[in-house]
C-alpha positions in Angstrom: -54.5 39.1 -13.2 -56.1 36.5 -15.4 -56.9 33.0 -14.4 -54.2 31.7 -16.7 -51.6 33.9 -15.5 -52.5 33.3 -11.8 -52.1 29.4 -12.6 -48.8 29.9 -14.3 -47.6 31.9 -11.3 -48.8 29.2 -8.8 -47.3 26.6 -10.9 -43.9 28.5 -11.1 -43.9 28.7 -7.2 -44.7 24.9 -6.7 -42.0 24.0 -9.2 -39.4 26.3 -7.4 -40.4 24.8 -4.1 -40.1 21.3 -5.6 -36.7 21.9 -7.1 -35.4 23.7 -3.8 -36.8 20.6 -1.7 -35.2 18.0 -4.3 -31.8 19.6 -4.1 -31.9 19.6 -0.2 -33.0 16.1 -0.3 -30.1 15.0 -2.6 -27.5 16.5 -0.2 -29.2 14.8 2.8 -29.3 11.4 1.2 -25.8 11.6 -0.6 -23.4 13.5 1.5 -20.4 12.2 -0.2 -17.6 9.6 0.8 -17.6 9.0 4.6 -14.1 8.5 6.0 -12.9 6.7 9.2 -9.7 8.1 10.5 -7.0 5.7 11.6 -5.1 7.7 14.2 -1.7 6.5 15.8 -0.2 7.7 18.9 3.1 9.4 19.0 5.2 6.2 18.7 3.3 5.1 15.5 0.9 2.6 17.4 -2.8 2.5 16.4 -5.0 1.1 19.3 -8.1 -0.9 18.4 -10.0 1.4 20.7 -9.1 4.5 18.7 -11.4 3.9 15.7 -14.9 2.5 15.3 -13.5 -0.5 13.1 -11.5 -1.9 16.2 -8.5 -2.1 13.8 -5.0 -2.0 15.5 -1.7 -1.8 13.9 1.8 -0.2 13.8 3.6 2.2 11.5 7.2 1.1 10.6 10.1 1.8 7.9 11.7 -0.9 5.9 14.1 -1.3 2.9 15.8 -3.9 0.8 18.7 -4.3 3.5 16.7 -4.0 6.5 15.5 -6.8 9.0 11.8 -7.1 7.7 12.9 -7.9 4.1 16.7 -8.0 4.1 17.1 -9.5 0.5 19.8 -7.1 -0.9 22.5 -8.2 1.3 21.5 -11.8 2.6 20.2 -13.2 -0.6 21.4 -10.9 -3.3 24.8 -10.8 -1.6 25.2 -7.1 -2.5 27.3 -4.9 -0.4 25.3 -2.7 1.9 26.2 0.5 0.0 24.7 -1.1 -3.1 21.3 -1.3 -1.4 18.7 1.2 -0.6 19.2 3.4 2.4 16.6 4.7 5.0 17.9 7.7 6.9 14.6 8.2 8.7 13.0 6.5 10.8 15.0 3.7 12.1 14.5 0.8 9.8 16.9 -1.6 11.6 14.2 -2.2 14.4 11.3 -4.2 12.9 7.6 -3.6 14.0 7.6 -3.7 17.9 5.5 -5.5 20.3 1.7 -4.8 20.1 0.9 -1.7 22.1 3.9 0.5 21.1 5.8 1.6 18.1 9.2 2.9 16.9 8.1 5.5 14.3 8.0 8.9 16.1 5.3 11.1 14.6 3.4 14.3 15.3 -0.3 14.9 14.8 -0.6 11.6 12.9 1.9 12.6 10.2 4.4 10.1 9.2 7.8 11.3 7.4 10.6 9.3 5.9 13.6 10.1 3.8 16.7 8.3 2.3 17.6 7.0 -1.2 16.9 3.9 -3.2 19.6 2.0 -4.8 20.5 1.7 -8.5 19.3 -1.8 -9.6 22.5 -3.7 -10.8 23.4 -7.0 -12.1 22.9 -10.2 -9.9 25.9 -11.1 -7.9 28.0 -14.0 -9.5 26.9 -16.4 -6.5 23.1 -15.3 -6.6 22.4 -16.0 -10.2 19.2 -17.8 -9.5 17.6 -14.5 -9.1 18.5 -13.6 -12.7 17.5 -16.6 -14.8 17.1 -14.6 -17.9 20.0 -12.2 -17.1 17.9 -9.7 -15.9 18.9 -7.1 -13.2 18.4 -7.8 -9.7 14.9 -6.4 -9.3 14.2 -9.4 -6.9 16.6 -8.3 -4.2 17.0 -4.6 -4.9 13.5 -3.3 -4.5 13.8 0.0 -2.7 12.4 1.3 0.5 9.0 2.0 2.1 7.0 3.0 5.1 3.6 1.3 6.1 0.9 0.5 8.6 0.8 -3.1 9.3 -2.3 -4.4 11.0 -2.3 -6.1 14.3 -4.8 -9.1 13.7 -4.4 -10.6 17.1 -7.5 -9.0 18.6 -11.0 -10.4 18.3 -12.2 -7.1 17.1 -10.8 -7.6 13.7 -12.9 -10.6 12.9 -10.0 -12.6 11.8 -8.7 -15.9 13.0 -5.4 -17.6 13.9 -3.9 -14.2 14.8 -3.9 -13.3 11.0 -2.0 -16.4 10.0 -4.6 -17.5 7.3 -7.1 -14.6 7.1 -6.5 -10.8 6.8 -8.8 -7.9 7.6 -12.0 -8.1 5.7 -12.4 -4.5 4.6 -15.6 -5.0 2.4 -17.3 -6.4 5.5 -16.7 -3.4 7.3 -18.2 -1.3 4.2 -14.8 0.0 3.4 -14.2 0.6 -0.3 -10.7 2.4 -0.4 -8.3 4.6 1.5 -7.5 8.4 1.8 -4.5 10.3 2.9 -2.6 13.5 2.4 0.7 13.3 0.6 3.8 15.7 0.9 6.6 15.0 -1.4 9.5 16.9 0.2 12.4 15.8 -1.9 11.9 16.9 -5.6 15.6 16.9 -6.4 15.4 14.0 -8.9 11.9 13.0 -9.1 9.8 16.3 -9.1 6.4 14.3 -8.7 5.6 11.6 -6.2 7.5 8.5 -7.0 5.5 5.8 -5.1 3.6 2.7 -5.2 0.7 2.5 -2.9 0.6 -1.2 -2.0 -2.0 -3.3 -0.2 -0.2 -6.3 1.4 -2.7 -9.3 1.5 -2.8 -12.9 2.6 -2.0 -14.6 -0.7 -5.2 -16.3 -2.5 -4.8 -19.9 -3.7 -3.6 -18.8 -7.2 -0.8 -16.8 -5.6 0.7 -19.7 -3.9 2.1 -21.6 -6.9 5.3 -19.8 -8.0 6.7 -19.0 -11.2 9.9 -17.7 -9.9 12.1 -18.3 -6.9 11.3 -16.4 -3.6 12.3 -16.0 0.1 9.9 -16.1 2.9 10.0 -13.8 5.9 11.7 -16.4 8.0 14.4 -16.9 5.4 13.4 -20.0 3.7 14.1 -20.1 -0.1 10.9 -21.5 -2.2 11.7 -22.5 -5.8 9.7 -21.9 -9.0 7.3 -24.6 -9.4 6.8 -25.0 -5.7 3.9 -23.5 -3.4 4.0 -21.2 -0.6 2.2 -22.1 2.5 -1.6 -21.3 2.6 -1.8 -18.0 4.7 1.4 -16.7 3.3 1.7 -12.9 3.2 2.1 -11.2 -0.1 5.5 -9.8 0.8 7.0 -13.4 0.2 5.6 -13.6 -3.4 8.2 -12.8 -6.1 5.8 -10.2 -7.5 5.3 -8.5 -4.3 2.0 -7.1 -3.0 -0.7 -5.7 -5.2 -0.7 -1.7 -5.7 -2.8 1.0 -7.1 -2.5 1.4 -11.0 -0.5 -1.9 -11.2 0.1 -3.0 -14.8 -0.7 -6.7 -15.5 3.0 -7.2 -16.6 6.0 -5.5 -15.1 7.3 -2.9 -17.3 10.8 -2.3 -15.8 12.1 -0.8 -19.1 9.5 1.9 -18.5 9.2 2.5 -14.8 6.4 5.0 -15.2 4.0 2.2 -15.6 5.0 0.7 -12.5 3.9 3.6 -10.2 0.6 4.4 -8.5 -1.0 7.7 -9.9 -0.9 9.8 -6.7 -0.5 13.6 -6.3 0.9 15.9 -3.7 -2.0 16.8 -1.6 -5.2 14.9 -0.8 -5.8 11.3 -2.4 -8.6 8.9 -2.4 -8.0 5.5 -3.8 -10.5 2.9 -4.2 -9.9 -0.9 -4.1 -11.1 -0.9 -7.8 -8.0 0.8 -8.7 -5.8 -2.2 -7.6 -6.3 -5.2 -9.7 -3.4 -7.3 -8.4 0.2 -8.0 -8.5 2.1 -7.7 -12.0 3.8 -10.7 -13.4 6.5 -11.3 -16.1 3.9 -13.2 -18.1 0.9 -12.0 -19.7 -1.5 -11.3 -16.8 -1.6 -10.5 -13.1 0.4 -12.9 -10.9 -2.8 -13.1 -8.7 -5.9 -10.8 -8.0 -6.2 -8.4 -5.2 -8.6 -9.5 -2.5 -9.5 -6.7 -0.1 -11.1 -9.4 2.1 -7.6 -10.4 3.3 -5.8 -7.1 3.9 -2.7 -7.1 6.0 -1.9 -3.4 5.8 -0.9 -0.3 3.7 2.5 0.5 2.3 4.1 3.5 0.5 7.0 2.1 -1.4 9.6 4.1 -3.3 10.8 1.6 -5.9 14.5 1.2 -7.2 15.3 1.6 -10.8 18.4 1.0 -13.1 18.6 4.7 -13.8 20.6 5.4 -10.5 20.1 6.2 -6.8 16.8 8.2 -6.1 16.7 10.3 -3.3 13.4 10.6 -1.6 11.5 12.3 1.2 7.6 12.3 1.9 5.2 12.5 4.6 1.8 10.8 4.9 -0.8 12.2 7.1 -4.6 11.9 7.9 -4.7 8.3 6.8 -8.5 7.1 6.7 -10.6 4.5 5.2 -13.2 5.4 2.7 -16.8 4.1 3.3 
């Protein structure tokens, strides 16, 4: 073997070893997204000591005629059969006392089914919800399941039992959520028809209202007035921020009002949720994951007709 050939062979061996070491090193340094599972017990309760984030909460179901946000019947004045219907689980019982839940589950898998109402005209005695003769999207908004955080524990680093501060996800290195989705009723909507929402404590720009709304304790707050500091986004007329939300509501093209999720595994980063849409020209307010109150999976109502739905959420986790 010539000296030049010997040198070339040694160089090739060194290069191969370097490439192999480099590939190993990349995998060692960058193993990919790290997830933190959020595991509930058989009643839907998440205990603070069940995850390294110290985050507690409870799964529950709700809809536009049920106690958590009963706007369809109480403020829209519609008959119950004109509202959305949750067949499973029990939506008449709101989130229970911390430490237990009322959403039976198996293997950290939460399933629901029912049908959302067709959005119809406002009731004659509730025209304040339709100042522009729109349909009553304000009170017929659909149905959902979600995980609501219990912010009364010191482990969550929040104050005033969550009254003015939500859970600070970025402070814990959390950049999004992951979950598995089964869309079990494709009879009308063959693909998942959902908004993945992130309820938050409203930022200051979300407190001044451009439309009437109702607080969770039944108080009507009119356009031009402000909600109390620390109010949750559930009380805002635009609702909570959601993944892939447009800047402006597009009720005429409901496909623009959905989150782009698929059956199977989903990983959604906070960056995909800009804020809550408005009827103006920009978001009603921006999404702030520093003030997170929970996660919701919402089937919206449309004016096309009632939509039967069924889906399951499993393996919920936070992405670091």
